[in-house]
Every structure is written in structure tokens, then in C-alpha cells.
C-alpha positions in Angstrom: 6.8 -0.4 -29.0 8.7 0.4 -25.6 8.9 4.6 -26.4 5.3 4.5 -28.2 3.6 3.2 -24.8 6.0 6.0 -22.7 4.7 8.5 -25.0 1.4 7.4 -24.8 1.5 7.8 -20.9 3.2 11.1 -21.3 0.7 12.5 -23.3 -1.6 11.6 -21.0 -0.1 13.1 -17.9 0.7 16.4 -20.1 -2.7 16.6 -21.0 -4.1 16.2 -17.5 -1.1 19.0 -16.2 -2.2 22.0 -18.7 -6.0 21.2 -17.9 -4.5 21.0 -14.2 -3.1 24.4 -14.6 -5.7 25.8 -16.8 -8.5 24.9 -13.9 -5.7 26.4 -11.3 -6.6 29.9 -13.2 -9.6 30.1 -12.0 -9.7 28.2 -8.8 -7.0 28.1 -5.7 -5.0 25.2 -5.6 -3.1 23.7 -2.6 0.7 22.0 -2.9 0.6 19.3 -0.4 3.4 16.5 0.3 0.8 13.7 1.6 3.7 11.2 1.9 7.3 11.5 2.8 9.2 7.9 4.4 12.7 7.0 4.2 13.9 4.4 5.5 17.3 3.1 5.6 18.1 -0.9 5.7 22.2 -1.9 6.8 22.9 -5.8 6.5 25.4 -7.7 4.9 25.9 -8.2 1.4 29.0 -10.1 0.3 30.7 -10.0 3.2 30.2 -6.3 3.3 27.6 -4.2 5.8 25.9 -2.1 3.3 22.8 0.6 3.5 20.0 0.6 1.2 17.1 3.0 1.4 13.3 3.0 0.5 12.4 6.1 -0.3 8.3 6.9 -0.4 8.2 10.4 -1.8 5.1 12.1 -3.2 4.2 15.9 -4.3 0.8 17.1 -4.5 -1.2 19.9 -6.4 -4.6 20.3 -5.2 -7.6 22.7 -6.4 -11.2 23.5 -6.7 -13.6 21.2 -4.6 -17.2 21.4 -6.8 -14.6 20.6 -10.0 -11.8 20.0 -8.4 -8.4 18.2 -9.7 -5.1 17.2 -8.3 -1.5 16.2 -10.1 1.0 13.8 -8.3 4.3 12.8 -9.0 6.5 10.7 -6.6 9.7 9.1 -5.8 9.8 5.2 -5.3 11.8 3.1 -5.2 13.3 -0.1 -2.8 17.1 1.7 -3.6 16.6 5.5 -3.5 20.5 5.4 -4.1 20.8 3.4 -7.2 17.2 4.4 -8.6 17.2 4.0 -12.4 15.3 3.0 -15.4 16.5 1.9 -18.7 19.6 4.0 -19.0 18.3 7.3 -17.8 18.0 8.2 -14.2 14.5 8.5 -12.8 14.5 10.7 -9.5 11.1 11.8 -10.0 8.6 10.2 -12.0 4.4 10.9 -12.6 2.2 9.0 -9.8 -0.6 10.4 -10.6 -3.6 12.7 -12.1 -7.7 13.4 -11.4 -10.1 15.3 -11.9 -13.2 14.9 -10.2 -16.8 16.0 -10.4 -18.5 16.5 -7.2 -22.4 16.3 -6.2 -22.9 15.1 -9.4 -26.7 16.3 -10.1 -27.3 17.5 -7.1 -27.1 14.1 -4.9 -24.2 12.6 -3.0 -22.2 11.2 -6.0 -19.0 12.3 -7.5 -17.0 11.1 -10.8 -13.4 10.9 -10.7 -11.7 10.6 -14.2 -8.6 9.1 -13.1 -4.8 7.8 -14.6 -2.2 6.4 -12.7 -2.5 4.9 -8.9 -5.2 5.5 -7.3 -7.4 4.0 -4.1 -5.6 0.7 -1.8 -8.5 -1.2 -1.3 -8.6 -3.2 2.3 -6.1 -2.0 3.8 -8.0 0.5 6.1 -6.9 3.6 4.7 -9.9 4.7 3.1 -11.5 5.0 6.5 -10.3 8.7 6.4 -13.3 9.7 3.9 -15.2 9.4 7.6 -12.8 11.5 9.2 -11.9 8.2 11.6 -9.0 7.2 13.2 -6.2 5.3 12.1 -6.6 1.3 12.0 -4.1 -0.2 9.7 -1.3 -2.6 11.3 2.5 -1.5 11.8 2.9 -4.8 9.9 3.1 -3.7 6.4 5.9 -1.6 4.3 9.6 -1.8 3.9 10.5 -2.3 7.4 8.6 -5.7 7.9 9.3 -6.6 4.1 12.5 -5.2 2.7 13.2 -8.4 -0.4 9.9 -9.9 -0.9 6.6 -7.8 -2.5 6.3 -4.7 -0.3 3.0 -5.7 1.3 0.1 -3.0 2.0 -3.4 -3.9 1.5 -5.2 -6.4 -0.7 -5.3 -4.4 -4.0 -4.6 -1.5 -5.4 -6.2 0.4 -8.2 -3.9 1.0 -11.4 -4.6 2.2 -14.5 -6.9 4.6 -16.7 -10.2 5.1 -15.8 -13.5 6.1 -14.1 -14.1 5.7 -10.1 -18.0 6.6 -9.5 -18.7 7.1 -5.9 -21.5 7.1 -4.0 -22.2 8.3 -0.2 -25.5 8.1 1.4 -24.3 8.5 5.0 -21.1 10.9 5.1 -20.4 9.6 8.3 -21.2 5.7 8.2 -21.4 4.1 4.3 -19.6 4.9 1.3 -19.8 2.7 -2.1 -17.0 2.9 -4.9 -17.7 1.7 -8.7 -14.3 1.4 -10.3 -13.5 1.1 -14.5 -9.9 1.5 -16.1 -7.2 -0.1 -18.2 -5.4 -1.8 -15.8 -1.8 -1.1 -16.5 0.1 -2.0 -13.4 3.8 -3.7 -14.4 6.9 -4.8 -12.3 10.0 -3.5 -13.2 12.9 -4.4 -10.9 14.1 -2.0 -8.3 11.0 0.1 -8.8 7.6 -0.2 -6.4 5.4 1.3 -8.3 4.4 0.2 -11.5 5.0 2.3 -14.5 1.9 3.1 -16.9 2.7 0.7 -20.3 -1.0 0.3 -21.3 -0.7 -3.6 -21.2 -5.0 -3.4 -23.0 -6.5 -5.3 -19.6 -9.2 -3.2 -18.4 -10.9 -4.3 -15.0 -13.4 -3.4 -13.2 -14.2 -3.1 -9.2 -16.6 -2.5 -6.7 -15.9 -2.0 -3.1 -17.9 -0.4 -0.1 -17.3 1.0 3.0 -18.9 0.8 6.5 -17.7 3.0 9.0 -19.1 2.8 13.0 -17.6 3.7 16.1 -16.5 0.0 17.3 -17.0 -1.8 13.7 -15.5 -0.7 10.6 -15.8 -2.8 7.5 -14.5 -3.0 3.9 -15.2 -5.0 1.1 -14.7 -5.6 -2.7 -14.6 -8.1 -5.9 -13.1 -7.0 -9.5 -12.5 -8.7 -12.5 -9.8 -8.3 -15.3 -9.9 -9.1 -19.0 -8.2 -9.2 -22.0 -9.6 -8.6 -25.0 -7.6 -9.6 -27.4 -6.7 -13.0 -25.6 -9.9 -13.5 -23.3 -8.0 -14.1 -20.2 -9.9 -13.0 -17.5 -9.3 -13.2 -13.6 -10.5 -12.6 -10.3 -10.5 -10.6 -7.3 -12.3 -10.1 -3.7 -11.6 -9.4 -0.2 -12.7 -8.5 3.1 -11.5 -6.8 6.1 -12.9 -6.2 9.7 -12.0 -4.4 12.4 -13.7 -3.9 16.1 -12.9 -2.6 19.0 -13.9 -2.2 22.5 -12.5 -0.3 24.9 -8.8 -1.8 25.4 -9.2 -4.7 23.1 -8.8 -4.4 19.0 -9.4 -7.1 16.3 -8.2 -6.4 12.8 -8.6 -9.0 10.2 -7.4 -8.7 6.3 -8.9 -11.6 4.2 -9.1 -11.4 0.4 -7.5 -13.1 -3.2 -5.5 -10.5 -4.7 -5.8 -12.6 -8.1 -7.2 -16.1 -9.2 -7.1 -17.4 -12.6 -9.8 -19.8 -13.0 -8.2 -21.4 -16.8 -5.4 -22.1 -14.2 -7.0 -22.9 -11.2 -10.7 -24.3 -11.2 -11.0 -23.5 -8.1 -9.1 -21.1 -5.9 -6.5 -22.8 -3.3 -4.6 -22.0 0.0 -1.7 -20.0 -1.7 -4.3 -17.2 -3.8 -4.7 -16.1 -0.1 -3.7 -12.7 1.7 -4.5 -13.5 5.3 -3.7 -11.1 8.2 -5.2 -11.2 11.1 -4.4 -9.3 14.6 -5.6 -8.8 18.1 -4.3 -5.7 19.6 -4.5 -6.0 23.7 -3.6 -2.5 25.4 -3.3 -1.9 29.4 -2.4 1.6 30.1 1.4 1.8 28.2 2.0 -1.2 27.7 0.3 -3.3 24.4 0.5 -6.7 23.4 0.0 -7.1 19.5 0.4 -10.3 17.3 0.1 -10.7 13.9 -0.3 -13.8 11.9 -0.2 -13.5 7.8 -0.3 -16.0 5.0 1.3 -14.3 1.8 -0.5 -14.8 -1.2 1.0 -16.3 -4.1 0.2 -13.0 -6.3 0.0 -9.8 -5.0 -0.8 -6.1 -7.0 -1.0 -8.9 -10.5 2.7 -9.8 -9.7 3.8 -13.7 -9.1 3.6 -16.9 -9.2 7.7 -17.0 -9.1 7.8 -14.5 -6.0 8.4 -17.3 -3.6 5.6 -16.5 -1.0 3.6 -19.1 -1.8 3.4 -20.8 1.1 4.6 -18.6 3.2 3.5 -17.6 6.9 4.6 -14.8 9.6 4.1 -14.8 13.6 4.8 -11.7 14.9 4.6 -10.6 18.4 5.6 -6.7 19.3 5.4 -6.1 23.0 5.2 -2.0 23.2 5.5 0.4 25.4 3.9 4.2 24.6 1.8 5.2 21.9 3.0 7.3 18.7 -0.8 9.5 19.0 0.0 10.9 22.7 3.6 10.0 24.2 6.9 11.4 22.1 9.0 8.5 23.2 8.1 4.6 22.4 10.1 1.4 22.5 9.4 -2.4 22.5 11.0 -6.0 21.4 9.7 -8.1 18.4 9.7 -11.6 17.4 9.4 -12.7 14.2 9.4 -16.7 13.2 8.3 -16.9 9.0 8.1 -20.2 8.2 9.0 -20.2 4.0 7.9 -23.5 3.6 7.6 -26.9 6.0 12.3 -26.8 6.3 12.9 -23.3 5.6 12.2 -20.8 8.1 13.5 -17.7 9.6 13.2 -16.6 14.0 14.1 -13.1 14.9 14.3 -10.3 17.9 14.2 -7.0 17.1 14.2 -4.6 20.1 12.9 -0.9 18.9 12.5 2.7 19.8 10.1 5.4 18.4 10.7 8.7 18.8 7.8 11.3 18.0 9.4 14.9 17.0 7.6 18.2 15.7 6.3 16.6 11.7 8.7 13.4 12.1 8.3 10.3 13.2 11.7 8.7 13.6 11.9 5.2 14.5 15.4 2.2 15.6 14.5 -1.2 14.9 17.5 -4.2 15.2 16.7 -7.2 13.6 19.2 -10.4 15.3 18.7 -13.5 13.3 18.7 -15.7 16.3 17.8 -19.1 13.8 19.0 -20.4 11.6 22.3 -18.8 13.1 25.2 -17.5 10.9 27.8 -14.5 11.5 27.3 -13.2 7.7 23.1 -12.4 8.0 23.2 -11.6 12.1 22.7 -8.5 12.7 19.8 -6.0 10.1 19.5 -2.7 11.4 16.4 -0.1 10.0 16.2 3.5 10.6 13.5 5.0 9.5 11.7 8.7 8.9 8.1 9.2 8.4 7.1 13.1 8.2 3.4 14.4 9.2 2.2 17.0 7.1 
């Protein structure tokens, strides 16, 4: 069965790859690297100081505008040095492929056929469609969540299906409709799910509303397994507002709710992040409050995240967009339960060089105090293409 599932995924990828190759004979193709992140974590493990490198590198081939296509391959792992799947190494894996028809019927409508990873919803990245400046929280990704789910947005579309995008106002409004076979399955050591075709079908509806001072993104979705008639629901909203030197970001949603198990959603279902930002010249005060959901990206509930709550305070100097050198101090309090928690102090240094953003961060675990896990060091490099 496993070989059959892999064969189906390989056949899909091969078909789309061939299609895009033939299309490339008629339309010029561009090869881009939209993402290259490397973060090395140094921490005590079994009495020894060990290194663990998170890698997220994507290579994408694009071609055409009116009838466009793209093919992406990716390396993504929580432990890049020991990245293996089954008995074979998997240094490079299929990420996604898509074919898009724009200006359908002469209207501001586009239809995309996709396989693999697609849009991340309620992260803030979707506003790039309007040419907006980034609004995403920095409190996401491997540097803040090295041992648990790597949080980034409320939900991500993953599978084989189609997206219908309607943009009636290119500067301010977009509507998306997705219908797809949800193929999100987690494997140990791999943060990007592998296509396994389990037969769960999903649909999501999303809207983006973009203005200079206010941005709103919302979605609702559902998944159904026809054989067992199991179903679950999800939804969420992102709200962002700014007024001169003050910003406010909120993400509230339920990544997964199974009405058969819980008749009504409870607090553990919620993904909640609230982040006010105050900028005073080169000095910024950014507190972040984050409630962890029990389910995330279809994984759970045995993630140990239910009931966890983070309070993070970042006192920062400098702006990566304008200053070549940044620095600051973060304090982080994580409540894991009524009796468990941890408090860390983290000085950090950021350096912006041509094409690369560097960040050095040292976590010092103040409470509970233990020499065995007192220091945790992160060195990150994010390429800008």
C-alpha cells in the first residue's frame, strides 16, 4: 500500500513536470529560489552539547503569465544532517506543482490546478498579492518552536485539487475557493507532510481585505472522509491595524474541530495570537501572547501543546528593513500546565548583509534552573532573493 501511494504521488509529479517542460518550450521559464532558511540550534542532549540544523530550501520553476505553471522542489527538515525517510536518504523532495489560467472568461478570475503544498492561511503572507509590506509576526518558525509543531499561520492547504481566485479589486479585495483531496500526513523528522492520498476531501473559502491602515483575512473550511463519513471543521481570522508608530496583530481560529468528539469547541481547540507593537524611533516594544491549539496542521491531539500559553516580550533596537545592525532582549514565559512552565531570557543580534539576514540568539533558561539545559544557542541565515 505504501509503494502504491508513493507511485501515485510520483506519477502526478511526473505528469505535471512533463506538462510544464512542454509548456516551457513555448513560454520562457524562470528559475527562482523563493525560500532558503537555515537555523542551527545548539543545546545539551544526553550530557553533550549537540547541534541540530533546521533547513527549509525551495527551488521553483515558473513560466508564462496567461497560462502559467510552476514546479517546486524542497528540502525541509527539523534535523537536516540526519534527514532520512524509510531506509533511503531523501535530500530533495517534491513540494508542489501547479498550472494556472488567469483572466478566465475575460474576468478578474483565475483557476489553478495544484498538487502538493499550497497557500498558508491567516499567516499574513497572503497580502503580498496586493504588494503590501510584511505584517507577519516574528514569533513563528523553528527558532521559537524547535521541539514542537513549527507554528506559522492557522492552516495550510495541502493536497491535490483546484483553487478559484476572484480579485474584483486588485488593490484591496480577493476571494479564494479551494476544493482538494487533503493529503496532509505527518512523519517523524519531516515538517512538510508527504503526499499519501488517504482519501480525505476538503474545501475552504478565504477572503483578503487590504487597506493601508487595516488588513483582514478570514476563512472557513471542512474535511470529509467518504468511507467512514468522519468530518471536521475549521475557521479563523487575522486582523491587522496600524496608526503611525503603533501596530496591532491578532490571529484567532480553530485549526481542527471534530463535532463527533466534541459537541462544541472548547478552549483547547483555539489558535490565538495577539501582538501589539510600539515603535519609538529605533526602539520597539513587542509583546506577544500565544495560546497553542491541541490540533495543528491536522496533527494532534497528542502533541503536548493543549493548554500551553506563551508570553513573549521583545525589546528591540533597529529595523531589518532599514538598519544593517539590530539587537535586543527577549523574555519568554511558557505555561505548559498549572504546575509546569519555563522562563527564558534571550539576548539576540541581527545583521543585514546583501542578500542575507543573519540572527544570533542565546536562550538562557532562568526557571526552572538546571545546568543540563541552561543554554540554548540559535544561529540563523535567511537568504533574500
